[in-house]
VOGU-3710 file (C-alpha; in Angstrom, 3 decimals, decimal comma):
1> mqsipanpll> 106,148/86,314/110,084  108,599/88,031/112,421  107,577/89,229/115,884  107,347/93,032/115,947  105,045/95,566/117,676  101,502/95,648/116,330  101,652/99,455/116,385  104,610/100,377/114,126  105,313/103,551/116,107  106,095/101,556/119,241
11> hrpqrplprh> 109,377/100,541/117,601  112,369/102,538/118,847  114,525/102,962/115,744  118,297/102,820/116,017  118,652/103,947/112,419  118,131/107,700/111,808  115,724/109,189/109,310  117,042/108,943/105,738  119,035/111,889/104,449  119,391/110,883/100,797
21> vaiigagtig> 116,807/108,750/98,987  117,023/107,599/95,388  114,198/106,287/93,229  115,060/104,276/90,139  112,361/104,678/87,528  110,903/108,078/86,663  107,797/106,786/84,934  104,343/106,527/86,484  104,726/105,772/90,191  108,364/106,642/90,926
31> pdigyylksa> 107,897/110,438/90,974  104,769/110,046/93,111  106,720/108,037/95,698  109,372/110,742/95,634  106,854/113,531/96,132  105,314/111,714/99,109  108,736/111,372/100,733  109,704/114,993/100,091  106,355/116,215/101,445  106,776/114,173/104,627
41> lpqirltlvd> 110,541/114,736/104,986  111,311/117,971/103,111  114,875/118,064/104,430  115,980/114,970/102,492  117,810/114,925/99,178  115,884/113,086/96,471  117,553/111,653/93,389  115,455/110,306/90,517  117,275/107,870/88,229  116,183/106,761/84,779
51> vaqpaldral> 117,611/105,684/81,430  115,859/108,495/79,540  116,266/112,227/80,122  112,731/113,103/78,897  111,273/110,836/81,607  113,342/112,632/84,233  112,268/116,031/82,931  108,611/115,031/83,131  109,088/113,631/86,634  110,703/116,810/87,936
61> qrcadyarka> 107,941/118,875/86,383  105,299/116,664/87,961  106,755/117,231/91,441  106,801/120,984/90,828  103,204/120,884/89,568  102,024/118,939/92,627  103,543/121,553/94,940  102,124/124,428/92,924  98,619/122,943/93,056  98,942/122,334/96,811
71> vargkmsead> 99,731/126,022/97,316  96,847/127,085/95,064  94,427/124,954/97,090  95,672/126,220/100,419  97,120/122,836/101,376  100,704/124,092/101,530  102,462/127,398/102,113  104,874/128,892/99,584  107,731/128,259/102,025  106,754/124,614/102,482
81> aaavtanivg> 106,427/124,139/98,727  109,902/125,577/98,219  111,311/123,132/100,784  109,525/120,187/99,175  110,798/120,950/95,677  114,346/121,808/96,773  117,112/119,220/96,465  115,331/117,066/93,896  117,552/116,079/90,987  117,269/113,754/88,025
91> tldygalvdc> 120,170/111,764/86,662  121,132/109,039/84,205  124,168/108,155/86,325  123,981/105,434/88,977  127,094/106,951/90,530  124,825/109,573/92,115  123,596/106,864/94,509  126,903/106,546/96,320  125,795/108,137/99,624  122,139/107,084/99,577
101> dwvieaaten> 120,511/105,795/102,758  117,645/104,221/100,824  117,208/103,195/97,196  113,711/102,398/95,935  113,315/100,655/92,597  110,161/101,495/90,627  111,123/100,218/87,182  109,309/97,939/84,742  107,876/94,695/86,150  110,650/92,487/84,763
111> lalkrrifad> 112,588/90,094/87,012  115,815/90,078/85,001  115,827/93,880/84,784  115,246/94,266/88,516  118,063/91,858/89,330  120,452/93,828/87,100  119,385/97,094/88,729  119,972/95,783/92,238  123,316/94,258/91,316  124,409/97,697/90,057
121> verivspqal> 122,993/99,428/93,129  124,702/97,084/95,561  128,087/97,753/93,956  127,638/101,489/94,635  125,823/101,989/97,947  127,094/101,136/101,419  126,192/97,781/103,022  123,974/99,696/105,473  121,815/101,376/102,826  118,247/100,137/102,548
131> itsntsslpa> 117,202/98,638/99,213  113,533/98,117/98,341  111,467/97,352/95,269  108,009/98,641/94,412  107,086/95,472/92,531  103,417/94,528/92,779  103,848/90,825/92,082  107,415/89,445/92,153  108,442/87,835/95,467  111,442/89,205/97,338
141> krifaelahp> 113,173/85,830/97,338  113,318/85,966/93,542  114,421/89,585/93,229  117,037/89,725/95,995  118,348/86,145/95,970  121,731/87,144/94,538  122,455/90,156/96,770  125,514/90,050/99,004  123,564/91,757/101,822  119,934/90,583/101,418
151> gratithffa> 118,992/91,393/105,022  118,616/95,104/104,188  116,411/94,489/101,138  112,685/93,903/100,744  109,594/95,008/98,850  107,689/98,173/99,716  104,651/98,115/97,466  102,938/101,492/97,053  99,500/102,121/95,568  98,446/104,797/93,126
161> pawrnpavev> 98,462/107,695/93,538  101,440/107,021/95,800  101,788/110,627/96,952  98,426/110,472/98,744  97,280/106,823/98,917  98,216/105,878/102,495  98,578/102,120/101,998  101,941/100,427/101,479  102,643/96,714/101,714  105,885/95,800/103,479
171> idwdkldadv> 106,972/92,278/102,604  108,470/89,988/105,227  110,749/87,311/103,794  113,169/84,798/105,272  116,391/86,776/104,769  115,108/90,171/105,913  116,611/91,538/109,139  113,966/92,025/111,829  115,309/95,510/112,623  114,975/96,566/108,983
181> laylrwlfaf> 111,385/95,330/108,872  110,486/97,166/112,073  112,263/100,320/110,905  110,458/100,424/107,554  107,071/99,981/109,230  107,978/102,718/111,722  109,223/105,041/108,970  106,068/104,648/106,914  103,795/105,229/109,911  105,906/108,234/110,959
191> tgkvplltdd> 105,514/109,768/107,497  101,744/109,273/107,295  101,476/105,924/105,547  99,683/102,792/106,763  102,146/99,894/106,438  100,541/96,492/105,938  102,723/93,492/106,706  102,504/90,791/104,038  104,111/87,419/103,395  106,442/86,851/100,437
201> vvcfmldrif> 104,186/85,240/97,844  103,324/86,097/94,254  101,162/89,263/94,188  101,383/89,528/97,989  98,020/90,384/99,596  96,187/93,293/97,982  97,150/92,630/94,371  95,741/89,139/94,774  92,446/90,813/95,551  92,631/93,416/92,777
211> dnwcndagll> 94,085/91,267/89,996  91,645/88,399/90,483  88,724/90,813/90,914  89,637/92,241/87,506  90,379/88,871/85,923  87,020/87,448/86,901  85,398/90,622/85,608  87,091/89,834/82,287  85,833/86,254/82,387  82,312/87,612/82,939
221> ldratageid> 82,293/89,401/79,590  80,574/86,396/78,004  77,411/87,325/79,897  77,657/91,080/80,601  79,264/94,193/79,142  82,077/96,104/80,834  79,602/98,886/81,615  77,145/96,473/83,214  79,882/94,864/85,306  81,196/98,220/86,513
231> svadefvhag> 77,651/99,340/87,310  77,044/96,279/89,497  80,480/96,655/91,095  79,578/100,194/92,186  77,812/98,665/95,203  81,189/97,532/96,522  83,855/99,876/95,120  84,162/103,556/94,298  85,178/102,671/90,722  84,518/99,449/88,813
241> pffvlnlarg> 87,275/97,131/87,569  87,182/98,221/83,922  87,094/101,921/84,773  90,191/101,446/86,957  91,943/99,389/84,277  91,369/102,235/81,801  92,892/104,737/84,236  95,910/102,547/84,973  96,309/101,097/81,474  96,204/97,899/83,433
251> npiitetntl> 95,246/95,169/80,936  98,872/94,006/80,480  99,290/93,977/84,278  96,392/91,529/84,712  97,815/89,310/81,992  101,238/89,351/83,622  100,243/88,898/87,251  97,640/86,232/86,664  100,070/84,343/84,474  102,487/84,368/87,420
261> qadeegehyr> 99,768/83,024/89,696  98,708/80,401/87,150  102,277/79,168/86,681  102,753/78,842/90,444  99,311/77,967/91,814  97,234/76,449/89,023  95,448/76,976/85,714  92,377/78,421/87,412  94,364/81,676/87,732  95,084/81,890/83,983
271> papifrsvdn> 94,214/85,413/82,735  91,180/86,009/80,550  92,428/85,995/76,918  90,533/89,211/76,144  93,037/91,262/78,171  95,623/90,624/75,437  93,458/92,079/72,664  91,742/95,138/74,182  93,432/98,446/74,959  90,508/100,408/76,390
281> wltaapgkpv> 87,111/99,456/77,768  83,788/101,038/76,900  82,337/101,331/80,377  80,323/103,452/82,768  81,830/106,187/84,903  81,383/105,903/88,685  77,956/107,102/89,734  76,554/106,805/86,194  75,377/103,190/85,973  73,995/101,582/82,848
291> ettpetadav> 70,751/99,628/82,973  71,275/95,958/83,767  68,716/93,159/83,894  68,136/91,608/87,323  69,375/88,219/86,109  72,606/89,691/84,765  73,096/91,850/87,841  72,689/88,833/90,151  75,175/86,782/88,153  77,749/89,570/88,129
301> rdrllgvlfs> 77,244/90,376/91,801  77,657/86,760/92,882  80,751/86,310/90,725  82,497/89,448/91,978  81,709/88,628/95,588  82,706/85,022/94,985  86,203/85,861/93,791  86,577/88,482/96,527  85,621/86,033/99,281  87,651/83,200/97,730
311> qsvdildrri> 90,834/85,257/97,672  90,194/86,644/101,154  89,858/83,260/102,858  92,882/81,983/100,940  94,979/84,939/102,143  94,005/84,198/105,733  94,295/80,414/105,476  97,820/80,758/104,076  98,676/83,556/106,531  99,669/85,885/103,720
321> gepadldlgc> 98,290/88,818/105,706  96,300/89,664/108,808  92,496/90,002/108,633  92,363/93,597/109,890  95,061/94,603/107,394  93,162/92,875/104,607  89,938/94,765/105,301  91,688/98,090/105,863  93,966/97,673/102,852  91,060/96,909/100,514
331> klalgfrhgp> 89,430/100,182/101,563  92,522/102,383/101,598  94,457/100,991/98,645  91,789/99,567/96,346  88,793/101,805/96,954  86,398/99,216/98,372  83,523/100,712/100,320  83,754/97,906/102,886  86,383/95,292/103,560  85,698/91,745/102,288
341> lelmrdlgep> 85,471/90,273/105,779  83,090/93,045/106,777  80,955/92,180/103,746  80,964/88,499/104,661  79,890/89,319/108,201  77,110/91,663/107,114  75,764/89,250/104,500  75,668/86,449/107,060  76,933/82,889/106,845  74,096/81,377/104,752
351> etrrilerfa> 74,393/84,019/102,005  78,200/83,964/102,056  78,154/80,176/101,797  75,701/80,315/98,871  77,916/82,788/97,003  81,034/80,685/97,577  79,285/77,490/96,493  78,139/79,137/93,260  81,644/80,469/92,691  83,163/77,017/93,257
361> aerpgmpmpk> 80,826/75,584/90,618  81,642/78,329/88,093  85,380/78,508/88,851  86,604/75,022/89,849  89,990/75,004/91,513  89,714/78,449/93,096  90,335/78,531/96,872  87,549/77,746/99,286  87,399/78,227/103,089  89,369/75,729/105,138
371> ralaeyqafs> 87,652/76,735/108,396  84,180/77,549/109,629  83,155/80,958/108,282  82,706/82,307/111,801  86,419/81,767/112,477  87,364/84,346/109,837  85,538/86,994/111,887  87,454/86,424/115,137  89,697/89,499/115,153  89,766/93,150/116,199
381> rhllvddvdg> 89,062/95,323/113,196  89,972/98,711/114,629  92,475/98,100/117,412  96,102/97,075/117,780  97,139/95,691/121,167  100,712/95,559/122,479  102,219/94,604/125,850  104,658/97,154/127,303  106,031/96,636/130,831  102,899/94,996/132,171
391> vkvitlrrpd> 100,576/97,503/130,478  98,212/96,837/127,580  98,752/99,554/124,984  95,567/99,801/122,898  95,965/101,669/119,610  92,829/103,042/117,969  93,327/102,338/114,259  90,872/103,992/111,908  93,329/106,096/109,886  90,718/106,819/107,215
401> alnalhdemt> 88,607/108,562/109,897  91,370/110,040/112,099  90,652/107,240/114,579  87,106/108,474/115,249  84,953/106,377/117,548  82,018/104,356/116,338  80,010/101,522/117,884  82,280/98,727/116,711  85,478/100,397/117,919  83,832/101,279/121,232
411> deilavirrh> 82,855/97,655/121,788  86,315/96,419/120,790  88,011/98,715/123,334  85,557/97,592/125,999  86,163/93,926/125,129  89,957/94,242/125,409  89,666/95,986/128,776  87,191/93,463/130,151  89,347/90,588/128,941  92,416/91,814/130,837
421> eadpavrgfv> 91,289/94,020/133,751  91,101/91,097/136,179  94,518/89,750/135,140  96,994/90,456/137,983  99,841/90,592/135,442  98,220/93,612/133,758  98,774/96,843/135,699  96,538/98,975/133,501  95,909/100,279/130,021  97,032/103,005/127,645
431> lvgygtkafc> 94,838/104,351/124,843  96,652/105,984/121,926  95,750/106,893/118,360  97,284/105,361/115,249  99,721/107,531/113,331  100,855/111,064/114,045  97,756/113,148/113,318  95,044/112,223/115,776  94,337/110,517/119,067  90,646/110,360/118,216
441> aggdirrftn> 88,730/112,805/116,049  85,294/112,495/117,596  82,472/110,080/117,006  80,409/108,719/114,157  77,234/110,789/113,765  75,676/108,683/110,992  73,373/106,823/113,411  72,373/110,101/114,978  70,939/111,493/111,743  67,950/109,149/111,969
451> mlgdaeastr> 67,104/110,471/115,446  66,864/114,171/114,665  63,608/115,481/116,128  63,264/112,571/118,589  64,475/113,679/122,026  63,982/110,331/123,763  65,728/108,293/121,046  68,622/110,766/120,993  68,911/110,637/124,785  69,046/106,827/124,681
461> yardcsrllv> 71,660/107,054/121,943  73,895/109,309/124,050  73,479/107,005/127,035  74,306/103,959/124,899  77,382/105,646/123,401  78,668/106,173/126,957  78,934/102,484/127,801  82,729/102,461/127,469  83,138/105,744/129,339  80,962/104,649/132,255
471> hldamekpvv> 83,028/101,480/132,493  86,221/103,557/132,612  84,716/105,622/135,452  84,237/102,515/137,584  87,519/100,725/136,847  90,002/99,980/139,598  92,950/99,665/137,229  94,078/102,915/135,610  93,606/103,808/131,982  95,815/106,585/130,626
481> aalnglaigg> 95,130/108,520/127,428  98,235/109,213/125,327  97,344/112,130/123,073  99,424/111,770/119,906  97,486/114,456/118,039  93,965/115,818/117,821  91,477/114,899/120,553  88,203/116,216/119,179  84,629/115,857/120,399  84,146/112,264/121,496
491> gfelatrcrg> 87,928/111,861/121,502  88,194/114,636/124,091  85,414/113,016/126,091  87,206/109,655/125,957  90,470/111,225/127,137  88,834/113,008/130,075  87,343/109,734/131,332  90,826/108,186/131,537  92,566/108,326/134,926  95,508/110,238/133,473
501> ivalrsarlq> 96,413/112,120/130,301  99,846/112,543/128,739  100,305/114,395/125,476  102,643/115,444/122,743  103,336/119,169/122,901  101,742/119,454/119,465  98,449/117,833/120,548  95,231/119,862/120,507  91,852/119,398/122,153  88,544/120,733/120,868
511> lpeitlgivp> 84,780/120,374/121,268  83,423/121,360/117,837  79,860/120,061/118,305  78,402/123,577/118,598  79,506/124,238/115,000  77,186/121,386/113,972  74,246/122,754/115,948  74,445/120,069/118,638  75,947/119,629/122,109  78,562/117,072/123,212
521> gigamvvpyr> 76,399/114,413/124,790  78,656/111,846/126,446  80,247/113,776/129,276  81,962/116,960/128,115  79,378/119,163/129,851  79,938/117,260/133,100  83,253/115,455/133,596  85,819/118,215/132,903  84,052/120,524/135,371  84,150/117,900/138,122
531> rwpdasavfh> 87,768/116,906/137,546  89,246/120,355/136,879  86,781/122,966/138,206  89,400/125,717/138,199  89,487/125,449/134,396  85,710/125,843/134,052  85,949/129,160/132,196  88,145/127,449/129,584  85,611/124,645/129,199  82,862/127,241/128,775
541> dmlrradhld> 84,649/128,623/125,707  85,423/125,182/124,320  81,755/124,237/124,531  80,205/127,532/123,395  82,795/128,767/120,871  84,627/125,587/119,820  87,887/127,066/121,114  90,998/124,966/120,667  92,988/124,029/123,756  96,614/123,235/123,023
551> asrafelgiv> 98,420/120,647/125,108  100,761/123,151/126,747  97,851/125,188/128,094  96,068/121,998/129,168  99,213/121,051/131,080  99,251/124,433/132,846  95,625/123,882/133,847  96,392/120,431/135,251  94,294/118,602/132,649  97,344/116,994/131,047
561> drlvddypql> 99,735/115,324/133,480  102,864/115,250/131,320  104,098/116,745/128,038  106,580/114,974/125,769  108,200/115,585/122,404  107,751/112,395/120,376  105,762/109,182/120,093  108,245/106,860/121,893  108,414/109,298/124,810  104,619/109,488/124,782
571> iaaaveqvha> 104,195/105,734/125,189  106,920/105,559/127,834  105,328/108,409/129,798  101,873/106,852/129,542  103,131/103,477/130,772  104,942/105,198/133,660  101,727/107,045/134,507  99,794/103,781/134,617  102,258/102,371/137,142  102,159/105,591/139,171
581> ladkpagvrd> 98,350/105,546/139,334  97,954/101,843/140,086  96,348/101,147/143,467  95,342/104,794/143,906  91,704/105,934/144,356  89,703/106,266/141,153  86,437/107,673/139,919  84,825/111,045/139,385  83,532/112,429/142,666  79,939/112,994/143,696
591> gkvriatftp> 78,782/116,303/145,132  78,106/119,737/143,755  80,916/121,601/142,054  81,508/125,343/141,918  82,179/126,636/138,417  82,718/130,001/136,759  79,606/132,006/135,949  78,603/132,084/132,314  78,967/135,535/130,763  76,860/136,471/127,735
601> iepkaangqp> 78,607/135,924/124,386  77,829/136,613/120,765  76,742/133,392/119,016  79,919/133,112/116,999  82,658/130,462/116,990  86,323/131,182/117,585  86,847/131,022/113,820  84,054/133,534/113,182  81,390/131,015/112,117  77,862/132,062/113,198
611> lsaevigiie> 76,346/129,699/115,751  72,949/128,897/117,193  72,032/130,954/120,257  69,434/128,329/121,155  72,015/125,523/121,316  74,410/127,730/123,296  71,562/128,199/125,769  71,092/124,427/126,031  74,806/124,059/126,832  74,753/126,746/129,510
621> aavteaaaae> 71,660/125,315/131,180  73,003/121,745/131,149  76,432/122,664/132,513  74,878/124,727/135,303  72,356/122,045/136,248  74,946/119,248/136,103  77,367/121,175/138,336  74,592/121,503/140,919  73,759/117,776/140,894  74,735/115,879/144,026
631> rfsdaleigy> 75,422/112,607/142,242  77,788/112,148/139,314  75,387/109,706/137,646  72,600/112,294/137,774  74,909/114,885/136,229  75,672/112,533/133,338  71,962/112,002/132,789  71,506/115,775/132,530  74,088/115,773/129,745  72,345/112,938/127,886
641> rawgrsacta> 69,027/114,784/127,996  70,631/118,008/126,817  71,908/116,076/123,807  68,348/114,891/123,216  67,012/118,463/123,394  69,624/119,718/120,956  68,585/116,989/118,497  65,156/118,593/118,266  66,409/122,019/117,193  66,390/123,441/113,690
651> aaregitafq> 70,092/124,151/114,208  70,864/120,447/114,631  69,052/119,557/111,431  70,861/122,315/109,536  74,256/121,463/111,044  74,078/117,725/110,412  72,689/118,219/106,899  75,482/120,648/106,091  78,049/118,175/107,411  76,681/115,438/105,169
661> qkrlpdftkt> 76,650/117,788/102,190  80,206/118,984/102,969  79,227/122,639/103,280  79,211/125,229/106,036  75,936/125,382/107,980  73,817/128,508/107,909  72,449/129,110/111,403  71,238/132,623/110,598  67,830/131,191/109,677  67,536/129,141/112,875
671> p> 66,908/130,383/116,437
//
């Protein structure tokens, strides 16, 4: 595959944003792709093209309905909805494509038809216009082989529902211009998608997983019902294969795609014959399993995991996709609860090997690992690392969790820093969040739930969660936080432990822990006061009322060193800041610090939510005691123990329970 930045937003595009986009095919997915683009780029013109006027009418109505529902649910203003639905037209005339910047084909999965469509398109649009297909199975080299300008054409494979499913496969093939590939990845990341780079093979990466998962489910019908199979599959996916096939009317798709694989890669991929004779499956809805005997459940479980692991190792052995993209794509696009490589790791090598050996016996010819199983686990799951002017730019990539920290990501960041901090060629590090929404939206509180009521265990947990931050405190080489969006809770604490902070003007900082009945336990009650004591009154309100702090105000207070307007400027400024800070003194100082006096407040958040007076008292006491500590390490310990005390309150139990149940907490019945 071509050499491009790991983080798509590090690309500096020479091509402007599209002004006029056309989508050919107004059936199932075409209008959804169009609505996603208009929502992300409301200023563009969108032209839907089809051979049937009724299909166009339904597509236009669907876009209008999506916007209307978004307004009704408070997701979009009336003004925004009007902008999204403006300048969308439907047409039967290909002549309307004449000034398009980008044409996306989303027609029937038929090679001859697609070739005819693209021949017509190329006669109309300029040689600079982008041309992409939404095919889920046909390689680019087959579709675009006859184009006069193939370098501007590739496959951009969306997943249903395309207007909100973030995943999109971008196919790299031998005639694609490197700048076009980098631009498409940048454009998708800029508009909220997660582009996954994939090689140009039949069914690419994720459809190989899905289609063979479904096909082997069909082959299992000689020993289990569709309902039993879906019930067993519920352990691994949010909806079983037959339930999804019913939703997507996908039986013909499995027949078609697995026939393609069988013709190219062997008879073991031949589709189950039953897919040709059944229209709809009698199965169990998600969360409503049918009773299954242990023997049947074990057979189904092993078979589903077997085909999942078989396809996963084959994808990696053939370098069809990257391991982190495979795991992330299976979760985002296909609804898996955990990525296949994550499952293999958690099951352990002996159990994974047993499952694969059973699968090889039941399905001879299917791919098997070509390397030791441990080698498939040697990658960073949640980070992207790029080199920019002697600086390691580390991108936190958990887009499904707004890049929130958890143990595995923490250890990955620490490992990258330790691997390179002694390298004289590396001047320092930049931490930035993936995408345009968040730098880091806090931490993972799932482990914490088991410690409620145990002050010592909670204190140890806070101390353990600080291992990366304590390392940052002691580093000689600078680490700069580049705030590309929200820095919330643990994300704020991570940023304040970096030597410097640069931010987009639109970035916001917040400490929302008080709204959960807990305190921020890994430095927020200590570090900001020691680094920026003149802003202590602001930190008081952030801690006690969950006040937002916008980047402009943080810049005025000296917390943020530089403000910029876009992501490329953000990275450039962060790299410049690393070089400026290199060889300068580091570390948070020892000694007492003078802070603003706490004034009594009503236990109510900035948004009006009632809060716990008891937890506010814990915050005030910890901040005051930590400010009076002579040693920085002692001040941090005060914060850890305050976290432990908050874990023993009724407010913490109510707040965490409410968070898990996706409801607002009621602190009126707690102290």
